[in-house]
N, C-alpha and C positions, 0 to 999 in steps of 0.2 A: 391272255384276257380272264381276269378275275373271276372265280366261280360264281359270285352273286350277278355279275352281269351276264354270264352264261344262263343262269336261271332266267333272269329278267327277259333276255333274247328268246329263249324257249317259249315262256309264257306268252310273250307277245305274238310270235307265230301262232301259237295254239290259238290264241284270242282271234287273230286275223283269219287263219284258215278253217278254224271250226266253229267261228262266232260265240266263242265263250265270253260270256258276260256274267262277272261275278267275282269273288274274292278268293285269294288264296294265301296259305301260310305254311310254312316250313319251320320246324324247331327242332332243337336237339337239346335234351335235357332241361327241357323248360324255357331255353333261350331261343328267341325268334332269330331265325336266320334269314328269313326272306318274308315279305308279305306286301301284297300289293293288290289293287282292285282295278277291274276293267269293265268297260261297258257303261250301259245306263240303267239306273234305279227305276226311272219313269221315262219312258220315251216320247210321251206327249209333251213333258215339260222340260225334257232334256237335262235331267238331274242325274249326274253320275253315281255311279257305285262307289262307296268307300270301304275302307278296311273294316269300319265299325257298322257296314251294313248287316241288316238282318234279313235271313233266308228262311223260307220253310225247308226243313232239312229231312223230310220223309221219314224213310226207314232208318234213319239213324236214331230215331226215336226208340227203336226196340231195345237198344242196350241200355236206356235208362230203365224200361219196364222192367227188364231183366234183373237190374241192380235192386229196384225196388221189392222185386220178389224175393231176393235174396236177401234183403234187409229184414223182411217179415218171416223167413225161415230162420234166421240167427235168433230172432227173437222167440222163436218157438211157435209163433201165431200160425204157422202153415209147415207142412213138410212137401219137399218137392216130389215125393212119391204118392201124395195125396191124390184121390181119385178126382176127376173133374165132376163125376156124378155126386160127389159130397156135397159141393156146392151149388149144384144144378140137378137135384133128384127130380125135378118134374119133367126133364128132357131125356126121355128113355131113348130117343133117336141116337144120341151120342154113345157110342161103343163105352161100356162099363169099365174097360181096362184103361182108358187114357187117364194120364197123370199130368200133372204141373210139368213135369220133366219134358213130357212129349210136347207140351204147348209151346215151352221155351225152346225146343229144338227143331221144331218144325216136323215132327215124327209122329204127330196124333192121327194123320190121315183125314182130318176134318177138311172137307171143301174150303177152298177161299171164296169170298165175297165176290169176286171177279168171275167166278164161275156161274153165278145167278144169271139165269136168263134176262136179258135186258138192262143188267146193272150198267155196265158201260154205256155212257150217252145218255142214260135215263136216270135210274135208280140212284145213281151216284150223286144227283144233285138233291136228293131228298133228306129229310132230318128223320132219324129215328131214336126211339127210347130203346131200353135194353131188350125188352121183350119183342118188340117189332124188329129190331135188327138180326137177333138170334133167329127169328122166324123166316128170314130170308134164307138161310143156308142149313137149317137143321135136318131138313127133310131131303137134302142131296146125297147120293151114296158117297161112301168114303172113297178116298183114294186107294187105301190100304188098311191093313190092320195095324192098330198102335205099334210102333217101334219096329215096323216091318218094311219101312220105306222112308224117303225123305222127299218133301215138297214144300217149297218156300210159299208163305202166305201171310196174310194180315189177321185173319179171324182169331187165331189162336192167342195172339197177342192182347187183342181187344178184350177175350174171355179172362186172360190173367188180370186186367185192369177191373173187370167186373168183381173178380174174386178179392182183388186188393182192396176194393171198396166195401164189400160185404165184411171183410176180416177186421179192417183198420177203423171203419167207421167214418171215414174221411173220403171226400171225392178224390179221384185220381189225380185231378190238377192240383189240390192242397197237399196231398200226400208228397208228391214229387217237389213242389215248392218247400215245404217244410223239412224233409229229409235228404233232399239231394241238392237243389239249385241253391237254396239259401246258404247251407254249411260250406258250399264251394264258392260262394261269391259270384255266382252266375247270373247276375242281374239282367243280362240281356237276352235271356233264354226262357222258354214258357211254351204252353200249350196254345195254339193258335186257333181262331174260329172267325166266320164271316161277320160275328157281330162286335169285333174287336177292332178298337184303332191301334195299331202297333207302330209306334214311332219308329222311323229309319227302316222300315221292311220294304226290301225292293220288291216291286211288282214282278208277278210272273208273265212270261211270253212263250207263245209257241210259234210254229213256222206253218204256213198254208200258202201253196201256190207259188212259192218263191218269195213270200213276203213274211214279215215278222208282225204277230198279230197278238192282242191280250189273250191270256190263257182262258180257258172255258173255267166256268164256276164248278166247283167240286166240294161237296160238304165234307168238312173235315172229321165231323162225328163219325163218318163211315171207316175211318183210320185211326179212332182214338187208341192211344197208346201204342199204335203200330206206325204212324206216320204222322202226327199232328203237332210236332215241336216246329219252332223256329229258333234259330240261334245266330250267333256270329262266330268267326273263325277264332276270335281271342277267347270267347267263352269255352269253345271246345279245346283249346289248349288247356284250360283250366281243368276239364274233364279230363284228358289225357292224363295230365300229372296226378290227378286224384287216383287214377287207377294203379299207380305204383305205390299207394299208401294204404293205412287201414282207416282212414278218414270216414269211410261210409261203411264198409264191411270188413272183416276180417281178411288177412292174406289168404286163409283156406277158401274162403267164398270167391276171392277174386282169382284163385286157381281154378276153381270150378267153372267160373264165367269162361275162362279161356281153355279149358280142356276141350279136346276134341271128340263130342259126344255122338255125332252123327256124321257119317261118311256122306260127302256129296259127289265126288269124283276122285280121280288119282290126285293126290297131294292138296286135296281140298276138303275141309271138314267144317261142321258148324257147331259152335260153342252155344253159350247162352247170349244171344243177341249180337253175335259176332261171327263172321266167316273167317277160318282159320287155315293159314297156309304155313309151309316150313318155315320161311323167316319173317313173316309178319301176320299181322291179322288186320281186317278191313271191313267197312260196310259202305254201301252204297244206298242212294235214295232217288225215287223219282216221284214227282206229282205234278199235274198240270201247270206249267209255268216255272218248275224248277227242277234241278238235277244237282247231285252232291256225291262226294266220295271222301273217306276218311280213312287213312292207313296209318297203322302204328307198327314200328320194328322196335319191340321191347327190348332186346338184347342190347340195341344201340341206343335205346332212348330216344329214337326219331319218330315225329309224326308229321304228316303232310295232310292237309285238307283243302278241299276245293268246293265252293259253295256257288251256285251259279243261279240266275234267274231267266236262264234260257233251258227250256226242257228237251231241246233238240240238238244238244252239245253231243258231238261225237268224240268220245273218250279217246279212242285209238289207245296209244301207248304213252299218254301224257304222265300218268303216275309213275310208270316205270322210268321215263326219262328224268323227271324230277328227282325220284329216289336216287338215281345213279349218281346225280350231282351233289345231293346232300350228303349222302353216305362217303362220297369221295373226299368231302371237306375235312 
């Protein structure tokens, strides 16, 4: 059996057994080896997902924010060892030792927004400006002193976006568009919002009592710069390829992005917006209605991405299986 058929059969089983609804792409050296769409983009009208369908990519957003921060650092606008309080002197609640490096690596100790009482299921549906958003978590006790632990979260990356806006004089969305997405030709990627009409974006679905239902409303402003992007598998291939070049930043900044800065567990570290393992780097994402995974094997120039509009996908070992097929080609 041809390897491409093996991948197709594996993905069909995955879609059938684990209710994967979305799009998958595998590539080597920028060349697409396999891409396919499964399931429905809109269940009410029975519109199928397509290879070009757009999905909310949740925490895959963090790598783009990290890139924007590195761009500002290269220009000399900021330093990665700058203190958070330099930009937020009015917030004495935050440890004065916290740096931008700590925010990038989830080692600041700042509590996450999901630790705020009543956030899940209630406060997540509301809109906030910068001051009211920071007010939600600034008084919560820290997880640990800066640099003395690792705890994944979203607030650190949202604060990086606030700093980016203050330093650049641009909105986070405009900065990303002008300095990352447009130079790469990523015309099907952007910041999402409930006030936008995004053509060809697949609707998100959840599961409840054995049925598939529309996902609950979640204000994406609460995950600004940490989880508010939408994209396509084809655009993410452009992003993957750019990370082998100096189109956006120097090779030294790329090296810093993928340096193991913080230990998470055995054979698992965190860089700037990426989980780092011995032979690959990856990141996943989840939002109500959406699930995604993006994996890169830099030495072999292989990438795999799965974008789904079912948030209850059981990942299992699908990425490992797909990786094995592709790496054997």
